[in-house]
C-alpha positions as CSV (number, residue, x, y, z in Angstrom):
1,X,0.1,0.1,0.2
2,X,1.1,3.3,-0.7
3,X,2.2,5.3,1.9
4,X,-0.1,8.6,3.6
5,X,3.2,10.7,3.1
6,X,2.7,14.4,2.4
7,X,6.0,14.9,1.1
8,X,7.1,15.2,-2.6
9,X,9.5,13.3,-4.1
10,X,11.5,15.9,-5.3
11,X,15.4,14.4,-4.5
12,X,17.5,12.6,-6.9
13,X,18.3,10.6,-4.3
14,X,15.6,10.7,-1.7
15,X,14.6,8.7,1.4
16,X,11.3,9.3,3.1
17,X,10.2,7.6,6.2
18,X,6.8,7.3,7.4
19,X,5.1,5.5,11.1
20,X,1.9,5.9,12.4
21,X,2.5,7.1,16.2
22,X,3.5,9.7,18.4
23,X,7.0,7.7,18.8
24,X,10.1,9.6,18.1
25,X,11.6,7.3,14.4
26,X,14.8,8.4,14.1
27,X,16.1,8.4,9.8
28,X,19.6,8.5,9.8
29,X,21.1,8.0,6.2
30,X,24.7,7.2,5.8
31,X,26.4,8.6,2.4
32,X,28.9,7.1,0.1
33,X,31.4,9.3,1.7
34,X,31.1,8.0,4.8
35,X,29.2,11.0,6.7
36,X,26.4,10.5,8.9
37,X,23.3,12.6,8.5
38,X,20.9,12.4,11.4
39,X,18.9,15.4,13.4
40,X,22.2,15.7,15.3
41,X,24.1,16.5,11.8
42,X,21.4,17.5,9.4
43,X,23.6,19.1,6.5
44,X,25.9,16.8,5.1
45,X,28.9,18.3,2.9
46,X,27.9,16.3,0.0
47,X,24.8,18.4,0.2
48,X,22.5,15.6,1.7
49,X,19.8,17.2,4.1
50,X,17.1,15.7,6.6
51,X,15.1,18.8,5.9
52,X,12.0,16.8,8.1
53,X,12.3,15.4,11.7
54,X,9.0,15.1,13.6
55,X,7.7,13.7,17.2
56,X,11.2,14.9,18.4
57,X,11.7,14.6,22.2
58,X,13.5,18.2,21.6
59,X,11.4,20.1,18.7
60,X,13.1,23.1,17.4
61,X,10.6,25.7,16.7
62,X,10.9,24.8,12.8
63,X,9.7,21.1,13.5
64,X,6.0,20.3,13.9
65,X,3.9,19.5,16.9
66,X,3.8,15.5,17.9
67,X,1.9,13.8,14.7
68,X,0.3,10.4,15.0
69,X,1.1,11.1,10.5
70,X,5.0,11.7,11.8
71,X,7.6,11.6,8.4
72,X,11.4,12.3,8.0
73,X,13.2,13.2,5.1
74,X,16.7,12.9,3.7
75,X,17.1,14.5,-0.2
76,X,20.1,15.5,-2.4
77,X,18.7,18.1,-4.7
78,X,18.6,17.0,-8.7
79,X,21.9,16.7,-10.0
80,X,23.9,16.9,-6.4
81,X,23.5,13.4,-5.2
82,X,27.0,11.1,-5.0
83,X,27.2,8.1,-6.6
84,X,27.7,5.0,-4.1
85,X,25.9,2.9,-1.1
86,X,24.0,4.7,0.5
87,X,23.0,3.0,4.4
88,X,19.5,4.2,5.6
89,X,18.9,3.5,9.5
90,X,15.8,3.5,10.9
91,X,15.8,3.8,14.6
92,X,12.9,3.8,17.6
93,X,14.6,6.2,19.8
94,X,11.7,7.0,21.9
95,X,8.2,5.6,22.2
96,X,5.5,7.3,24.2
97,X,1.8,6.0,25.6
98,X,2.6,2.4,25.7
99,X,2.7,2.0,21.9
100,X,6.5,-0.2,21.9
101,X,6.7,-1.3,18.2
102,X,6.9,1.2,15.0
103,X,5.6,-0.2,12.0
104,X,7.1,2.1,9.0
105,X,7.5,2.5,5.4
106,X,10.4,3.9,3.7
107,X,10.0,5.7,0.5
108,X,13.3,5.5,-1.9
109,X,14.1,7.2,-4.9
110,X,17.2,6.9,-6.8
111,X,16.9,8.9,-9.7
112,X,14.2,7.9,-11.5
113,X,13.6,4.9,-9.8
114,X,11.8,4.9,-6.5
115,X,10.6,1.7,-4.2
116,X,8.9,1.4,-0.7
117,X,10.4,-0.6,1.9
118,X,8.2,-1.5,4.9
119,X,9.6,-2.7,7.8
120,X,9.3,-2.4,12.0
121,X,11.3,-1.3,14.9
122,X,10.6,-2.1,18.5
123,X,11.5,-1.9,21.9
124,X,13.6,-4.9,21.1
125,X,14.7,-4.5,18.0
126,X,14.9,-0.6,18.1
127,X,17.3,-0.4,14.9
128,X,16.2,-1.6,11.1
129,X,19.4,-1.2,8.5
130,X,18.7,-0.9,4.8
131,X,21.4,-0.5,2.2
132,X,20.7,1.3,-1.1
133,X,23.6,2.0,-4.2
134,X,23.1,4.2,-6.4
135,X,25.2,5.1,-9.9
136,X,24.3,8.6,-11.7
137,X,23.3,8.2,-15.4
138,X,25.5,11.2,-16.3
139,X,28.5,9.1,-15.9
140,X,30.1,7.3,-18.4
141,X,29.0,3.2,-19.3
142,X,32.8,2.0,-18.7
143,X,32.2,4.0,-15.2
144,X,29.4,2.7,-14.4
145,X,30.3,-0.9,-14.5
146,X,33.2,-0.1,-12.4
147,X,31.8,1.4,-9.7
148,X,28.9,-1.3,-10.2
149,X,31.6,-4.2,-9.2
150,X,33.0,-2.3,-6.4
151,X,30.2,-2.0,-4.7
152,X,29.4,-5.6,-4.7
153,X,32.7,-6.3,-3.9
154,X,32.6,-4.3,-1.0
155,X,29.0,-5.7,-0.2
156,X,30.2,-9.3,-0.3
157,X,33.7,-8.6,1.6
158,X,31.5,-7.3,4.2
159,X,29.0,-10.1,4.3
160,X,32.0,-12.6,4.6
161,X,33.1,-10.2,7.6
162,X,29.9,-10.6,9.2
163,X,29.8,-14.3,8.7
164,X,33.1,-14.8,10.2
165,X,32.5,-12.4,13.2
166,X,28.9,-13.9,14.2
167,X,31.0,-17.7,13.7
168,X,33.3,-16.6,16.1
169,X,31.2,-14.8,18.9
170,X,28.5,-17.8,18.4
171,X,31.7,-20.1,19.4
172,X,32.9,-18.7,22.6
173,X,32.7,-20.3,25.4
174,X,30.0,-19.3,27.6
175,X,32.0,-18.9,31.5
């Protein structure tokens, strides 16, 4: 189902998060450069911007009051988004009125492609991580192929390292 977001997708790359409680759910985006965009660092040097932050515990004058249809939004305007891998983290930061579970909808725009990711965060699993690759259409075919191969190799290496770390942690004797 299409999210009831009141945001228009106006960025070249854009991540829009919606949920339906008064809870404070935060959107974090790690840009291809490694820079972390969040409520504490709203604008990155690579031109990413958290321009909507709702239901925050400490609201600034520009943020709206608590809402039951909150959204958060990070975007790069047209012709400003970098190519590479974007890591999106949804974090249930604070819950109110006994609702500890937050199903969410994450609308993702990467150039001309839009997709909807659904998930949930809760008091026990308060982080949900999603990764997306974006390669600008304006770069050459050879450069696109090279970048896609680099991103795939990075993903495989990280998954192998994570599997190895998990196996090692699982085999540590109790004591």
